[in-house]
All heavy atoms as an XYZ file, in Angstrom:
917
protein
N    -136.915     23.592     17.468
C    -136.360     24.875     17.946
C    -137.454     25.703     18.583
O    -138.459     25.867     18.022
C    -135.648     25.591     16.902
C    -134.997     26.883     17.275
S    -134.008     27.523     15.908
C    -133.599     29.074     16.504
N    -137.126     26.189     19.767
C    -138.135     27.057     20.580
C    -137.850     28.506     20.058
O    -136.826     29.103     20.149
C    -137.864     26.905     22.008
C    -138.066     25.479     22.436
C    -138.724     27.893     22.725
C    -137.764     25.244     23.918
N    -139.029     29.078     19.550
C    -138.769     30.418     18.944
C    -139.605     31.515     19.641
O    -139.134     32.572     19.866
C    -139.166     30.350     17.451
O    -140.561     29.868     17.353
C    -138.305     29.559     16.728
N    -140.840     31.212     19.935
C    -141.692     32.331     20.542
C    -141.420     32.412     22.012
O    -140.937     31.558     22.748
C    -143.121     32.070     20.393
O    -143.547     31.029     21.268
N    -141.754     33.625     22.481
C    -141.529     34.001     23.956
C    -142.331     32.978     24.765
O    -141.863     32.449     25.765
C    -141.975     35.393     24.210
C    -141.818     35.822     25.747
C    -142.320     37.235     26.067
C    -142.858     38.095     25.106
N    -143.218     39.384     25.687
N    -143.568     32.709     24.423
C    -144.458     31.796     25.222
C    -143.776     30.388     25.286
O    -143.837     29.700     26.251
C    -145.818     31.802     24.626
N    -143.276     29.955     24.195
C    -142.651     28.625     24.108
C    -141.415     28.520     25.049
O    -141.184     27.610     25.723
C    -142.196     28.244     22.702
C    -143.421     27.850     21.817
C    -142.979     27.707     20.348
O    -141.975     28.381     19.888
O    -143.637     26.912     19.677
N    -140.588     29.677     25.048
C    -139.417     29.703     25.935
C    -139.822     29.725     27.393
O    -139.140     29.084     28.226
C    -138.445     30.902     25.562
C    -137.842     30.762     24.205
C    -136.796     31.858     24.007
N    -137.281     33.187     24.009
C    -137.770     33.917     22.947
N    -137.742     33.284     21.817
N    -138.259     35.149     23.166
N    -140.892     30.435     27.734
C    -141.326     30.519     29.105
C    -141.897     29.122     29.451
O    -141.567     28.618     30.584
C    -142.410     31.537     29.215
C    -141.732     32.991     29.084
C    -143.124     31.501     30.532
C    -142.786     34.111     28.948
N    -142.627     28.518     28.597
C    -143.234     27.169     28.938
C    -142.071     26.165     29.085
O    -142.150     25.378     30.046
C    -144.176     26.684     27.824
C    -144.743     25.286     28.167
C    -145.874     24.977     27.267
C    -146.444     23.638     27.840
N    -147.734     23.425     27.339
N    -141.069     26.214     28.311
C    -139.885     25.358     28.416
C    -139.211     25.487     29.828
O    -138.829     24.544     30.487
C    -138.866     25.470     27.391
N    -139.115     26.785     30.327
C    -138.597     27.013     31.664
C    -139.429     26.502     32.741
O    -139.045     25.920     33.678
C    -138.290     28.532     31.830
C    -137.629     28.839     33.150
C    -136.332     28.074     33.363
N    -135.688     28.510     34.568
C    -135.789     27.696     35.725
N    -136.462     26.564     35.747
N    -135.060     28.062     36.868
N    -140.833     26.603     32.519
C    -141.699     26.059     33.540
C    -141.661     24.476     33.545
O    -141.746     23.914     34.643
C    -143.168     26.546     33.192
C    -143.465     27.989     33.218
C    -144.900     28.304     32.747
C    -143.206     28.564     34.671
N    -141.525     23.893     32.425
C    -141.416     22.440     32.359
C    -140.145     22.022     33.065
O    -140.123     21.018     33.879
C    -141.484     21.901     30.988
C    -141.150     20.424     30.919
C    -142.922     22.104     30.392
N    -139.056     22.752     32.825
C    -137.762     22.397     33.418
C    -137.891     22.602     34.971
O    -137.373     21.831     35.743
C    -136.709     23.363     32.905
N    -138.570     23.644     35.429
C    -138.829     23.875     36.864
C    -139.466     22.615     37.435
O    -139.047     22.198     38.505
C    -139.526     25.164     37.055
C    -140.105     25.423     38.415
C    -138.938     25.648     39.413
C    -141.078     26.695     38.519
N    -140.495     22.173     36.801
C    -141.342     21.092     37.354
C    -140.434     19.801     37.365
O    -140.559     18.979     38.284
C    -142.605     20.912     36.583
C    -143.626     21.894     36.930
C    -144.886     21.636     36.156
O    -145.153     22.206     35.173
N    -145.712     20.578     36.675
N    -139.564     19.676     36.431
C    -138.807     18.439     36.367
C    -137.721     18.435     37.500
O    -137.291     17.449     38.042
C    -138.155     18.219     35.032
O    -137.212     19.184     34.684
N    -137.263     19.710     37.788
C    -136.268     19.790     38.822
C    -136.849     19.789     40.277
O    -136.253     19.459     41.264
C    -135.474     21.077     38.705
C    -134.519     21.256     37.465
C    -134.058     22.677     37.360
C    -133.414     20.212     37.634
N    -138.152     20.064     40.376
C    -138.818     20.238     41.616
C    -140.118     19.316     41.539
O    -141.212     19.740     41.128
C    -139.214     21.690     41.858
O    -138.143     22.475     41.649
C    -139.776     21.836     43.309
N    -139.879     17.977     41.747
C    -140.997     17.062     41.552
C    -142.314     17.306     42.474
O    -143.449     16.915     42.053
C    -140.454     15.714     42.084
C    -139.009     15.879     42.290
C    -138.732     17.390     42.278
N    -142.098     18.098     43.488
C    -143.296     18.400     44.349
C    -144.174     19.455     43.649
O    -145.289     19.681     44.053
C    -142.901     18.970     45.717
C    -142.104     18.022     46.593
C    -140.554     18.168     46.321
O    -140.190     18.945     45.324
O    -139.882     17.388     46.829
N    -143.600     20.074     42.596
C    -144.522     21.079     41.859
C    -145.418     20.389     40.837
O    -144.941     19.564     40.015
C    -143.680     22.078     41.098
C    -143.040     23.237     41.863
C    -142.262     24.172     41.006
C    -144.080     24.015     42.599
N    -146.662     20.537     41.031
C    -147.659     19.869     40.122
C    -148.070     20.761     38.933
O    -148.605     20.245     38.001
C    -148.868     19.482     41.068
C    -148.565     18.570     42.098
C    -149.615     18.381     43.146
O    -150.636     19.064     43.129
O    -149.449     17.418     44.014
N    -147.888     22.065     39.072
C    -148.281     23.034     37.996
C    -147.486     24.272     38.244
O    -147.147     24.626     39.291
C    -149.768     23.199     38.041
N    -147.368     24.913     37.075
C    -146.685     26.213     37.148
C    -147.230     27.157     36.006
O    -147.479     26.566     34.919
C    -145.206     26.123     37.043
N    -147.272     28.409     36.206
C    -147.841     29.345     35.143
C    -147.294     30.731     35.345
O    -147.130     31.128     36.523
C    -149.400     29.292     35.155
N    -147.106     31.444     34.295
C    -146.820     32.826     34.315
C    -148.069     33.526     33.870
O    -148.522     33.294     32.773
C    -145.519     33.118     33.422
C    -145.359     34.695     33.406
C    -144.317     32.473     33.931
N    -148.482     34.472     34.814
C    -149.759     35.081     34.570
C    -149.558     36.562     34.627
O    -148.872     37.153     35.531
C    -150.833     34.633     35.618
C    -150.936     33.063     35.557
C    -152.071     35.451     35.625
C    -151.555     32.493     36.750
N    -150.275     37.340     33.742
C    -150.135     38.828     33.844
C    -150.939     39.319     35.179
O    -151.819     38.640     35.547
C    -150.714     39.440     32.596
O    -152.202     39.437     32.663
N    -150.621     40.480     35.581
C    -151.232     41.038     36.752
C    -152.787     41.279     36.413
O    -153.585     41.454     37.314
C    -150.566     42.293     37.360
C    -149.265     41.933     37.858
C    -150.560     43.367     36.300
N    -153.030     41.395     35.187
C    -154.449     41.580     34.740
C    -155.252     40.318     34.758
O    -156.479     40.296     34.488
C    -154.554     42.190     33.343
C    -153.980     43.686     33.233
C    -152.536     43.704     33.004
O    -151.964     42.648     32.598
O    -151.896     44.718     33.185
N    -154.524     39.146     34.966
C    -155.331     37.843     34.878
C    -155.256     37.090     33.677
O    -156.162     36.288     33.469
N    -154.323     37.412     32.824
C    -154.345     36.754     31.512
C    -153.135     35.769     31.568
O    -152.098     36.113     32.052
C    -154.080     37.720     30.416
C    -155.120     38.792     30.221
C    -154.684     39.837     29.167
C    -156.436     38.125     29.806
N    -153.297     34.529     30.990
C    -152.328     33.536     30.980
C    -151.319     33.909     29.934
O    -151.593     34.191     28.824
C    -152.912     32.171     30.693
C    -152.033     30.990     30.734
S    -151.354     30.686     32.322
C    -152.814     30.162     33.261
N    -149.975     33.892     30.356
C    -148.946     34.166     29.464
C    -148.403     32.885     28.889
O    -148.274     32.724     27.781
C    -147.878     35.035     30.102
C    -148.370     36.418     30.493
C    -146.537     35.093     29.238
C    -147.482     37.302     31.319
N    -148.156     31.965     29.871
C    -147.761     30.620     29.449
C    -147.904     29.734     30.724
O    -147.814     30.192     31.889
C    -146.203     30.609     29.080
O    -145.756     29.314     28.623
N    -148.101     28.429     30.473
C    -148.379     27.542     31.504
C    -147.878     26.037     31.315
O    -147.757     25.715     30.153
C    -149.918     27.519     31.911
O    -150.601     26.844     30.971
N    -147.773     25.415     32.396
C    -147.462     23.979     32.371
C    -148.524     23.343     33.404
O    -148.100     23.014     34.548
C    -146.110     23.681     32.759
O    -145.850     22.262     32.850
N    -149.725     23.367     33.048
C    -150.817     22.917     33.935
C    -151.423     21.560     33.499
O    -151.431     21.293     32.300
C    -151.967     23.943     33.939
C    -151.587     25.399     34.391
C    -152.897     26.222     34.157
C    -151.167     25.459     35.724
N    -151.783     20.772     34.453
C    -152.476     19.524     34.080
C    -153.872     19.856     33.437
O    -154.408     20.916     33.683
C    -152.640     18.814     35.466
C    -152.488     19.821     36.460
C    -151.728     20.937     35.851
N    -154.330     18.903     32.669
C    -155.580     19.181     31.943
C    -156.793     19.429     32.892
O    -157.729     20.094     32.508
C    -155.940     17.992     31.061
C    -154.975     17.883     29.889
C    -155.456     16.683     28.934
O    -156.591     16.248     29.014
O    -154.555     16.248     28.240
N    -156.615     18.992     34.139
C    -157.844     19.165     35.094
C    -157.903     20.666     35.577
O    -158.785     20.984     36.184
C    -157.525     18.250     36.281
O    -156.371     18.534     36.922
N    -156.884     21.462     35.254
C    -156.992     22.858     35.685
C    -157.127     23.762     34.490
O    -156.230     23.766     33.620
C    -155.746     23.195     36.432
C    -155.581     22.408     37.735
C    -155.673     24.717     36.896
C    -154.305     22.532     38.444
N    -158.189     24.548     34.423
C    -158.434     25.490     33.307
C    -157.454     26.714     33.438
O    -157.375     27.263     34.527
C    -159.893     25.880     33.322
N    -156.814     27.004     32.324
C    -155.858     28.080     32.240
C    -156.482     29.415     32.751
O    -155.910     30.069     33.609
C    -155.315     28.306     30.794
C    -154.152     27.408     30.458
O    -153.872     26.463     31.306
O    -153.638     27.569     29.458
N    -157.677     29.683     32.144
C    -158.340     30.957     32.467
C    -158.742     31.075     33.992
O    -158.661     32.132     34.542
C    -159.524     31.234     31.590
C    -160.544     30.105     31.540
O    -160.272     29.054     32.136
O    -161.677     30.383     30.975
N    -159.161     29.964     34.513
C    -159.505     29.970     35.922
C    -158.299     30.133     36.814
O    -158.415     30.963     37.728
C    -160.242     28.646     36.300
C    -160.782     28.518     37.697
C    -161.585     27.215     37.727
N    -162.078     26.974     39.139
C    -163.231     27.421     39.534
N    -164.051     28.167     38.731
N    -163.584     27.231     40.877
N    -157.255     29.461     36.535
C    -155.965     29.727     37.321
C    -155.476     31.081     37.232
O    -155.143     31.635     38.175
C    -155.009     28.741     36.777
C    -153.605     28.839     37.417
S    -153.453     27.880     38.867
C    -151.652     27.921     39.176
N    -155.586     31.641     36.027
C    -155.127     33.003     35.789
C    -155.932     34.020     36.500
O    -155.381     34.914     37.223
C    -155.045     33.315     34.305
N    -157.240     33.831     36.422
C    -158.102     34.871     37.174
C    -157.912     34.765     38.709
O    -157.813     35.872     39.301
C    -159.566     34.667     36.713
N    -157.975     33.549     39.192
C    -157.819     33.434     40.605
C    -156.492     33.901     41.148
O    -156.375     34.562     42.230
C    -158.069     32.043     41.070
C    -159.524     31.619     40.983
S    -159.931     29.999     41.666
C    -159.027     28.901     40.702
N    -155.447     33.722     40.394
C    -154.148     34.070     40.805
C    -153.968     35.627     40.797
O    -153.437     36.234     41.695
C    -153.014     33.460     39.910
O    -152.972     32.040     40.008
N    -154.498     36.186     39.817
C    -154.484     37.679     39.702
C    -155.301     38.321     40.831
O    -154.842     39.359     41.406
C    -155.038     38.186     38.348
N    -156.434     37.804     41.201
C    -157.190     38.221     42.302
C    -156.466     38.143     43.585
O    -156.417     38.973     44.429
C    -158.564     37.567     42.401
N    -155.911     36.968     43.890
C    -155.164     36.681     44.949
C    -153.874     37.678     45.174
O    -153.595     38.203     46.227
C    -154.592     35.210     44.967
C    -154.041     34.840     46.390
S    -153.814     33.017     46.433
C    -152.110     32.849     46.137
N    -153.213     37.837     43.992
C    -152.059     38.831     43.973
C    -152.574     40.239     44.328
O    -151.967     40.861     45.143
C    -151.408     38.798     42.583
C    -150.268     39.788     42.415
C    -149.092     39.305     43.264
C    -149.953     39.864     40.961
N    -153.629     40.745     43.750
C    -154.102     42.012     44.038
C    -154.421     42.167     45.439
O    -154.113     43.242     46.124
C    -155.385     42.366     43.140
N    -155.075     41.204     46.045
C    -155.456     41.270     47.506
C    -154.184     41.188     48.342
O    -154.099     42.030     49.303
C    -156.369     40.072     47.884
C    -156.825     40.069     49.337
C    -157.647     41.335     49.757
C    -157.666     38.830     49.522
N    -153.210     40.385     48.082
C    -152.059     40.313     48.729
C    -151.252     41.577     48.729
O    -150.681     42.001     49.705
N    -151.135     42.278     47.537
C    -150.548     43.505     47.393
C    -151.135     44.593     48.305
O    -150.524     45.373     48.910
C    -150.498     43.932     45.882
C    -149.508     43.142     45.168
C    -149.557     43.476     43.616
O    -150.547     44.020     43.165
O    -148.568     43.160     42.961
N    -152.484     44.597     48.281
C    -153.229     45.571     49.082
C    -152.916     45.353     50.579
O    -152.689     46.245     51.362
C    -154.635     45.463     48.807
C    -155.476     46.552     49.674
C    -156.647     46.949     48.923
N    -157.199     48.059     49.827
C    -158.470     48.484     49.793
N    -159.240     47.995     48.807
N    -158.918     49.383     50.587
N    -152.938     44.120     50.993
C    -152.752     43.768     52.439
C    -151.346     44.178     52.851
O    -151.162     44.898     53.867
C    -152.897     42.232     52.710
C    -154.403     41.914     52.578
C    -152.355     41.942     54.061
C    -154.684     40.414     52.612
N    -150.356     43.907     51.937
C    -148.949     44.228     52.318
C    -148.812     45.698     52.444
O    -148.198     46.247     53.350
C    -148.006     43.625     51.308
N    -149.411     46.405     51.510
C    -149.369     47.934     51.489
C    -150.094     48.552     52.636
O    -149.443     49.358     53.429
C    -149.860     48.491     50.137
C    -149.741     49.977     50.098
C    -150.418     50.461     48.771
C    -150.432     52.007     48.764
N    -151.143     52.512     47.718
N    -151.233     48.124     52.860
C    -152.085     48.740     53.982
C    -151.553     48.418     55.342
O    -151.844     49.183     56.296
C    -153.469     48.286     53.831
C    -154.255     48.916     52.618
O    -153.656     49.751     51.921
O    -155.424     48.499     52.335
N    -150.918     47.331     55.537
C    -150.402     46.995     56.834
C    -148.907     47.241     56.929
O    -148.173     46.719     57.785
C    -150.640     45.459     57.037
C    -152.089     45.123     57.144
C    -152.311     43.585     57.432
C    -152.884     45.885     58.200
N    -148.405     48.131     56.017
C    -146.979     48.557     56.096
C    -145.988     47.417     56.095
O    -145.008     47.396     56.822
C    -146.783     49.480     57.274
C    -147.522     50.752     57.183
O    -147.753     51.230     56.095
O    -147.988     51.210     58.178
N    -146.251     46.436     55.188
C    -145.272     45.313     55.080
C    -144.358     45.477     53.851
O    -143.617     44.553     53.484
C    -145.985     43.954     54.984
C    -146.910     43.568     56.066
C    -146.025     43.489     57.393
N    -146.121     44.770     58.171
C    -145.351     44.946     59.213
N    -144.457     44.064     59.691
N    -145.367     46.134     59.902
N    -144.492     46.546     53.102
C    -143.665     46.710     51.913
C    -144.307     46.148     50.694
O    -145.414     45.736     50.636
N    -143.436     45.936     49.756
C    -143.886     45.490     48.433
C    -144.044     43.899     48.525
O    -143.119     43.299     49.026
C    -142.819     45.811     47.401
C    -143.314     45.498     45.909
C    -142.395     46.083     44.962
O    -141.936     47.251     45.092
O    -142.170     45.405     43.985
N    -145.126     43.429     48.004
C    -145.301     42.017     48.110
C    -144.320     41.200     47.161
O    -144.107     41.565     45.987
C    -146.727     41.627     47.520
C    -147.171     40.172     47.407
C    -147.335     39.592     48.895
C    -148.316     39.983     46.650
N    -143.672     40.233     47.688
C    -142.765     39.395     46.932
C    -143.257     37.892     46.674
O    -143.021     37.360     45.595
C    -141.347     39.253     47.635
O    -141.514     38.795     48.895
C    -140.739     40.695     47.666
N    -143.961     37.395     47.683
C    -144.448     36.074     47.564
C    -145.619     35.816     48.541
O    -145.771     36.538     49.568
C    -143.376     34.992     47.854
C    -142.840     34.984     49.237
C    -141.707     34.132     49.474
O    -140.912     33.794     48.550
N    -141.456     33.672     50.738
N    -146.473     34.868     48.184
C    -147.565     34.510     49.120
C    -147.946     33.106     48.904
O    -147.689     32.482     47.715
C    -148.711     35.483     49.092
C    -149.362     35.579     47.684
S    -150.602     36.832     47.426
C    -151.750     36.463     48.690
N    -148.417     32.409     49.887
C    -148.913     31.021     49.525
C    -150.176     30.731     50.471
O    -150.384     31.373     51.454
C    -147.818     30.028     49.796
C    -147.379     29.819     51.264
C    -148.004     28.790     52.077
C    -146.438     30.638     51.860
C    -147.640     28.617     53.397
C    -146.000     30.363     53.227
C    -146.678     29.386     53.901
O    -146.280     29.242     55.223
N    -150.843     29.851     49.969
C    -152.076     29.257     50.701
C    -151.777     27.753     50.892
O    -151.362     27.125     49.909
C    -153.332     29.421     49.888
C    -153.682     30.890     49.625
C    -154.521     28.688     50.448
C    -154.807     31.135     48.679
N    -151.949     27.260     52.092
C    -151.809     25.933     52.380
C    -153.206     25.260     52.653
O    -154.029     25.703     53.403
C    -150.967     25.650     53.652
C    -150.749     24.222     53.890
C    -149.899     23.978     55.158
C    -149.492     22.520     55.325
N    -150.448     21.555     55.192
N    -153.543     24.287     51.818
C    -154.622     23.515     52.015
C    -154.306     22.000     52.433
O    -153.249     21.672     52.446
N    -155.402     21.228     52.675
C    -155.163     19.910     53.100
C    -154.371     19.097     52.058
O    -153.672     18.143     52.348
C    -156.532     19.176     53.368
C    -157.154     19.649     54.539
O    -156.571     20.151     55.498
N    -158.474     19.473     54.643
N    -154.524     19.409     50.781
C    -153.874     18.686     49.694
C    -152.674     19.418     49.073
O    -152.231     18.912     47.987
C    -154.991     18.374     48.575
C    -156.092     17.546     49.137
O    -155.818     16.624     50.004
O    -157.194     17.596     48.737
N    -152.233     20.468     49.656
C    -151.034     21.151     49.061
C    -151.121     22.619     49.091
O    -151.877     23.224     49.930
N    -150.192     23.231     48.415
C    -149.965     24.647     48.415
C    -150.312     25.324     47.062
O    -150.060     24.771     46.011
C    -148.500     24.936     48.636
C    -148.061     24.384     50.018
C    -147.479     23.041     50.129
C    -147.980     25.129     51.164
C    -147.016     22.608     51.320
C    -147.530     24.680     52.403
C    -146.992     23.348     52.415
O    -146.589     22.896     53.622
N    -150.773     26.585     47.162
C    -150.734     27.447     46.021
C    -149.675     28.521     46.364
O    -149.759     29.173     47.426
C    -152.147     28.189     45.875
C    -152.114     29.094     44.746
C    -153.205     27.081     45.709
N    -148.720     28.728     45.425
C    -147.650     29.725     45.776
C    -147.635     30.693     44.613
O    -147.558     30.334     43.472
C    -146.280     28.955     45.954
C    -145.185     29.992     46.155
C    -146.282     27.878     46.883
N    -147.647     32.043     45.017
C    -147.436     33.106     44.002
C    -146.089     33.754     44.353
O    -145.803     34.125     45.534
C    -148.632     34.057     44.138
C    -149.929     33.641     43.787
C    -150.946     34.778     43.892
C    -149.985     32.919     42.445
N    -145.331     34.039     43.249
C    -144.095     34.795     43.412
C    -144.195     35.941     42.397
O    -144.446     35.736     41.219
C    -142.857     33.924     42.969
C    -142.693     32.614     43.710
S    -142.094     32.872     45.423
C    -140.438     33.425     45.072
N    -144.063     37.199     43.010
C    -144.163     38.323     42.139
C    -142.938     38.331     41.298
O    -141.874     38.140     41.717
C    -144.224     39.570     43.067
O    -144.238     40.711     42.290
N    -143.134     38.577     39.957
C    -142.046     38.674     39.046
C    -141.659     40.185     38.835
O    -140.441     40.485     38.795
C    -142.336     38.047     37.678
C    -142.525     36.518     37.850
S    -142.989     35.608     36.392
C    -141.829     36.123     35.244
N    -142.563     40.948     38.641
C    -142.455     42.468     38.432
C    -143.814     43.013     38.330
O    -144.715     42.352     38.866
C    -141.635     42.657     37.148
C    -142.260     42.163     35.822
O    -143.504     41.857     35.824
O    -141.538     41.936     34.822
N    -143.887     44.176     37.907
C    -145.248     44.858     37.933
C    -146.081     44.360     36.791
O    -147.264     44.841     36.624
C    -145.126     46.383     37.879
C    -144.391     46.918     36.603
O    -143.836     46.114     35.887
O    -144.435     48.082     36.448
N    -145.589     43.418     36.046
C    -146.453     42.842     34.812
C    -146.907     41.485     35.061
O    -147.882     41.028     34.463
C    -145.637     42.970     33.614
C    -145.173     44.323     33.209
C    -144.253     44.226     31.988
N    -143.017     43.506     32.371
C    -142.189     42.897     31.560
N    -142.433     42.993     30.165
N    -141.185     42.309     31.902
N    -146.208     40.648     35.901
C    -146.567     39.220     35.877
C    -146.221     38.626     37.249
O    -145.439     39.139     38.114
C    -145.700     38.532     34.713
N    -146.810     37.421     37.425
C    -146.636     36.592     38.630
C    -146.435     35.127     38.137
O    -146.891     34.635     37.218
C    -147.848     36.759     39.496
C    -149.087     36.199     38.867
C    -147.664     36.065     40.902
N    -145.567     34.445     38.981
C    -145.409     32.988     38.796
C    -146.289     32.344     39.761
O    -146.145     32.534     41.022
C    -143.882     32.591     39.086
C    -143.602     31.119     39.087
C    -143.940     30.494     37.694
C    -142.164     30.925     39.405
N    -147.220     31.624     39.306
C    -148.151     30.876     40.226
C    -147.774     29.356     40.025
O    -147.545     28.783     38.900
C    -149.639     31.112     39.700
N    -147.925     28.690     41.155
C    -147.544     27.298     41.083
C    -148.366     26.484     42.234
O    -148.938     27.172     43.130
C    -146.102     26.978     41.345
O    -145.699     27.537     42.679
N    -148.514     25.242     41.907
C    -149.182     24.364     42.815
C    -148.205     23.288     43.300
O    -147.514     22.627     42.507
C    -150.370     23.654     42.180
C    -151.439     24.522     41.502
C    -152.532     23.629     40.868
C    -152.096     25.365     42.582
N    -148.076     23.098     44.607
C    -147.192     22.178     45.162
C    -147.866     21.054     45.963
O    -148.906     21.420     46.603
C    -146.120     22.810     46.019
N    -147.409     19.871     46.012
C    -148.025     18.809     46.767
C    -148.005     19.079     48.260
O    -147.152     19.805     48.754
C    -147.399     17.451     46.340
O    -145.998     17.482     46.832
N    -148.858     18.360     48.963
C    -148.886     18.560     50.356
C    -147.622     18.076     51.091
O    -147.396     18.577     52.225
C    -150.140     17.704     50.985
C    -149.964     16.162     50.832
C    -151.205     15.478     51.236
O    -151.608     15.652     52.414
O    -151.703     14.610     50.466
N    -146.866     17.168     50.463
C    -145.581     16.780     51.128
C    -144.394     17.627     50.728
O    -143.271     17.249     51.097
C    -145.377     15.321     50.949
C    -145.276     14.920     49.461
O    -145.646     15.762     48.576
O    -144.702     13.865     49.179
N    -144.574     18.671     49.986
C    -143.461     19.517     49.483
C    -142.714     20.143     50.719
O    -143.401     20.556     51.686
C    -144.040     20.588     48.612
N    -141.542     20.211     50.551
C    -140.663     21.003     51.527
C    -140.664     22.402     51.026
O    -139.952     22.756     50.048
C    -139.258     20.456     51.576
C    -139.176     19.002     52.217
C    -137.858     18.413     52.069
C    -137.827     16.991     52.743
N    -138.834     16.110     52.476
N    -141.529     23.264     51.642
C    -141.812     24.549     51.007
C    -140.574     25.370     51.031
O    -140.444     26.186     49.981
C    -142.847     25.223     51.994
C    -143.560     26.441     51.469
C    -144.091     26.194     50.106
C    -144.531     26.981     52.341
N    -139.609     25.365     51.850
C    -138.357     26.200     51.778
C    -137.596     25.914     50.492
O    -137.240     26.769     49.800
N    -137.533     24.537     50.143
C    -136.764     24.213     48.929
C    -137.630     24.644     47.736
O    -137.025     25.067     46.658
C    -136.487     22.708     48.949
C    -135.573     22.178     50.041
C    -135.458     20.689     50.040
C    -134.167     22.813     49.933
N    -138.885     24.415     47.813
C    -139.745     24.828     46.646
C    -139.584     26.365     46.421
O    -139.407     26.749     45.189
C    -141.102     24.509     46.911
C    -142.176     25.124     45.819
C    -141.380     22.955     46.824
N    -139.584     27.082     47.459
C    -139.550     28.655     47.297
C    -138.198     29.008     46.758
O    -138.127     29.842     45.914
C    -139.721     29.308     48.689
C    -141.143     29.255     49.262
C    -141.151     29.790     50.703
C    -142.092     29.923     48.339
N    -137.147     28.307     47.128
C    -135.757     28.567     46.483
C    -135.811     28.352     45.059
O    -135.290     29.106     44.189
C    -134.661     27.688     47.138
C    -134.233     28.213     48.490
C    -133.280     27.167     49.121
C    -133.592     29.549     48.493
N    -136.352     27.198     44.638
C    -136.418     26.870     43.193
C    -137.318     27.841     42.471
O    -136.982     28.316     41.309
C    -137.047     25.403     42.997
C    -136.063     24.362     43.425
O    -134.783     24.646     43.587
O    -136.535     23.191     43.556
N    -138.402     28.331     43.098
C    -139.269     29.255     42.407
C    -138.566     30.592     42.257
O    -138.604     31.286     41.226
C    -140.550     29.427     43.253
C    -141.533     28.271     43.198
C    -142.625     28.499     44.213
C    -141.954     27.931     41.871
N    -137.793     30.990     43.300
C    -137.048     32.275     43.246
C    -135.992     32.220     41.976
O    -135.806     33.260     41.283
C    -136.306     32.576     44.533
C    -137.288     32.979     45.547
C    -136.625     33.068     47.022
O    -135.570     32.514     47.217
N    -137.336     33.765     47.871
N    -135.343     31.121     41.896
C    -134.369     30.986     40.774
C    -135.131     31.057     39.456
O    -134.639     31.670     38.449
C    -133.658     29.636     40.920
C    -132.613     29.713     42.013
C    -131.874     28.324     42.178
O    -132.064     27.417     41.243
O    -131.203     28.143     43.149
N    -136.299     30.394     39.424
C    -137.011     30.467     38.115
C    -137.442     31.854     37.846
O    -137.476     32.236     36.576
C    -138.285     29.539     38.192
N    -137.892     32.599     38.843
C    -138.438     34.038     38.568
C    -137.249     34.864     37.873
O    -137.562     35.608     36.941
C    -138.829     34.627     39.954
C    -138.915     36.093     39.833
C    -140.193     34.012     40.335
N    -136.058     34.646     38.312
C    -134.948     35.291     37.781
C    -134.853     35.059     36.267
O    -134.741     35.951     35.401
C    -133.526     35.026     38.447
C    -132.430     35.594     37.668
C    -133.665     35.546     39.858
N    -135.020     33.756     35.927
C    -134.769     33.336     34.425
C    -136.121     33.835     33.720
O    -135.991     34.399     32.575
C    -134.794     31.861     34.353
C    -133.509     31.329     34.906
O    -132.484     32.061     34.997
O    -133.416     30.118     35.245
N    -137.225     33.689     34.335
C    -138.467     34.055     33.619
C    -138.588     35.573     33.414
O    -139.101     36.009     32.334
C    -139.729     33.582     34.345
C    -139.868     31.998     34.457
C    -140.797     31.670     35.532
C    -140.371     31.593     33.100
N    -138.097     36.366     34.281
C    -138.191     37.842     34.104
C    -137.329     38.222     32.777
O    -137.664     39.077     32.044
C    -137.544     38.555     35.237
C    -138.493     38.592     36.479
C    -137.919     39.090     37.785
C    -137.574     40.429     37.859
N    -137.199     40.933     39.221
N    -136.238     37.511     32.619
C    -135.464     37.753     31.384
C    -136.174     37.367     30.106
O    -135.932     37.926     29.035
C    -134.114     36.940     31.532
C    -133.058     37.667     32.388
C    -131.759     36.921     32.241
N    -131.343     36.554     33.561
C    -130.772     35.419     33.982
N    -130.517     34.504     33.108
N    -130.531     35.232     35.241
N    -137.064     36.351     30.280
C    -137.762     35.841     29.058
C    -138.932     36.784     28.734
O    -139.407     36.774     27.578
C    -138.246     34.411     29.294
C    -137.070     33.370     29.407
C    -137.596     31.979     29.780
C    -136.275     33.337     28.163
N    -139.426     37.458     29.731
C    -140.576     38.295     29.504
C    -140.070     39.542     28.707
O    -140.712     40.194     28.027
C    -141.246     38.841     30.844
C    -142.184     37.830     31.477
C    -142.642     38.463     32.837
C    -143.355     37.483     30.603
């Protein structure tokens, strides 16, 4: 039986990855850069993913604000080997994920948006 908040969040992250095979990793991270819960492969350190995601989120929020684009809702980085996608959950947390290079980004974003709704309830 899943009892703790972190366990419920991790279960939702695992479900997200099983429904979206292009997702290689997912994590809920506080805006301060602390890992709340994750479903990351062993090759990715939780603390490193959390710190980089929080830094990216802070920079994205500043860019959106300073360039009059409104409140940041999502951002992504595309590299040769795939995507890093951040979805703002609220003023406390962000959903960070890694998607494969062949991911259909539109479909991945839809799945992530649905997950954010569920995850916000679990926070």
